[in-house]
C-alpha positions in Angstrom: -7.5 52.0 -76.4 -10.0 53.6 -74.0 -12.1 51.6 -71.7 -15.8 52.3 -72.1 -18.6 51.7 -69.6 -22.0 50.3 -70.1 -23.4 53.8 -69.9 -21.0 54.9 -72.7 -22.4 52.2 -74.9 -26.0 53.1 -74.1 -25.4 56.8 -74.7 -23.6 56.0 -78.0 -26.5 53.8 -79.0 -29.0 56.6 -78.2 -26.9 59.1 -80.2 -26.8 56.8 -83.2 -30.5 56.1 -82.9 -31.2 59.9 -82.9 -29.0 60.5 -85.9 -29.7 57.5 -88.1 -32.6 55.4 -86.7 -32.7 52.0 -85.1 -31.3 50.1 -88.1 -28.1 52.0 -87.7 -27.6 51.0 -84.1 -25.0 48.2 -84.7 -22.4 46.8 -82.4 -19.6 47.2 -84.9 -20.4 50.8 -85.7 -20.7 51.7 -82.0 -17.4 50.0 -81.2 -15.7 52.1 -83.9 -17.4 55.3 -82.6 -16.2 54.5 -79.1 -12.7 53.4 -80.2 -13.0 50.0 -78.7 -13.3 46.4 -79.9 -16.6 44.4 -80.0 -15.3 42.5 -77.1 -15.9 45.5 -74.9 -19.6 45.4 -76.0 -19.9 41.7 -74.9 -18.3 42.6 -71.6 -21.3 44.8 -70.8 -24.1 43.2 -72.9 -25.0 39.6 -73.9 -26.4 40.8 -77.2 -27.8 43.8 -79.2 -31.3 43.3 -77.7 -29.9 43.8 -74.2 -28.3 47.1 -75.4 -31.6 48.2 -77.0 -33.5 47.5 -73.7 -30.9 49.5 -71.8 -31.2 52.3 -74.2 -35.0 52.4 -73.7 -34.6 52.3 -70.0 -32.0 55.1 -70.0 -34.2 57.3 -72.3 -37.2 56.8 -70.0 -35.2 57.7 -67.0 -33.3 60.7 -68.3 -36.0 62.2 -70.4 -38.8 61.6 -68.0 -37.8 60.8 -64.4 -34.9 63.2 -64.3 -36.9 66.0 -66.0 -39.7 65.5 -63.5 -37.3 65.5 -60.6 -35.6 68.7 -61.8 -39.0 70.3 -62.3 -40.2 69.3 -58.9 -37.1 70.8 -57.3 -37.7 74.2 -59.0 -40.5 75.4 -56.8 -43.5 74.5 -54.7 -45.6 76.7 -57.0 -47.2 74.6 -59.8 -47.1 77.4 -62.3 -43.4 77.9 -61.7 -42.8 74.2 -62.1 -44.7 74.2 -65.4 -42.5 77.1 -66.5 -39.4 75.1 -65.5 -40.7 72.1 -67.5 -41.1 74.4 -70.5 -37.5 75.7 -70.1 -36.2 72.1 -70.1 -38.3 71.1 -73.1 -37.2 74.3 -74.9 -33.6 73.2 -74.8 -34.6 70.7 -77.4 -31.8 68.2 -76.8 -34.3 65.3 -76.9 -36.1 66.2 -80.1 -34.2 63.9 -82.6 -34.2 61.1 -80.1 -37.9 61.4 -79.4 -38.7 61.3 -83.1 -36.4 58.3 -83.6 -37.9 56.4 -80.7 -41.5 57.1 -81.9 -40.6 55.9 -85.4 -39.0 52.8 -83.9 -42.2 52.2 -81.8 -44.4 52.3 -84.9 -42.7 49.1 -86.1 -42.0 47.4 -82.8 -45.0 46.8 -80.4 -42.8 46.3 -77.3 -41.1 49.6 -77.9 -44.5 51.2 -78.5 -45.7 49.9 -75.1 -42.7 51.6 -73.4 -43.3 54.9 -75.3 -46.9 54.8 -74.3 -45.9 54.2 -70.7 -43.5 57.2 -70.8 -46.3 59.4 -72.4 -48.7 58.3 -69.6 -46.1 59.1 -66.9 -45.3 62.5 -68.4 -49.0 63.4 -68.9 -49.8 62.3 -65.4 -47.2 64.7 -64.1 -48.5 67.6 -66.2 -52.1 66.6 -65.2 -51.1 66.8 -61.5 -49.7 70.3 -62.0 -52.9 71.4 -63.8 -55.0 70.0 -60.9 -52.8 71.9 -58.5 -53.6 75.1 -60.4 -57.3 74.4 -59.7 -58.7 73.3 -63.1 -61.6 70.9 -63.2 -61.3 67.4 -64.7 -62.3 68.2 -68.3 -60.2 71.3 -68.4 -57.2 69.6 -66.8 -57.4 66.9 -69.4 -57.6 69.4 -72.3 -54.9 71.6 -71.0 -52.6 68.6 -70.3 -53.2 67.3 -73.9 -52.5 70.7 -75.5 -49.4 71.3 -73.5 -47.9 67.8 -74.0 -48.7 67.9 -77.8 -47.1 71.3 -78.0 -43.9 70.2 -76.2 -43.7 67.1 -78.4 -44.5 68.9 -81.7 -42.8 72.2 -81.2 -39.7 71.3 -83.2 -41.7 69.7 -86.0 -42.9 73.1 -87.1 -41.0 75.8 -88.7 -40.0 78.7 -86.5 -42.5 81.0 -88.3 -43.3 83.2 -85.3 -41.7 86.4 -86.8 -40.5 88.8 -84.2 -41.8 86.7 -81.3 -39.6 83.6 -81.7 -40.3 80.0 -80.7 -39.2 80.4 -77.1 -41.5 83.3 -76.5 -44.4 81.7 -78.2 -43.9 78.6 -76.2 -43.7 80.6 -73.0 -46.8 82.6 -73.9 -48.6 79.3 -74.7 -47.9 78.1 -71.2 -49.3 81.3 -69.9 -52.5 80.7 -71.8 -52.7 77.1 -70.7 -52.2 78.0 -67.1 -54.4 81.1 -67.0 -57.2 81.0 -64.5 -60.0 81.3 -67.1 -62.1 78.3 -66.5 -65.1 76.8 -68.3 -68.2 75.6 -66.5 -67.9 72.0 -67.7 -66.4 69.3 -65.5 
């Protein structure tokens, strides 16, 4: 029987959450998936609630802080960093998990608070990039909102872009959102 780490349990829980929802994240099921006994779980966690907290923490770190760090390392140019962010988001490996977490948050206020904090952190990052590009306050806010909504919602829509394809349309959307055309409002 293979020994599993705390991180293995967290990742298995996140995978199960993404595939089946929060109700399906059960110790017995995860133990079977990992090929270990429930005793292994209790070696790493005192209860299911502690696992769920660790899952939220891992998601927030990997899908936000790691993405921001990777984006920051890409370039000193804010437009190139935005393009790198889009590349990461286009990979789509967080889509099912994002949806499952947001569904969980609708029914659990404490989870909703964490999702809101993650959204704020992500939007603050994009907002900073928009400011670096020289947009005024109102335009920065609008562009940040549009970009973040696009990244979150891109996989909810059918890929009905014809010959252009989703990746190209997303890339072109970023070009539009970062173009130097500015309004006179602040």
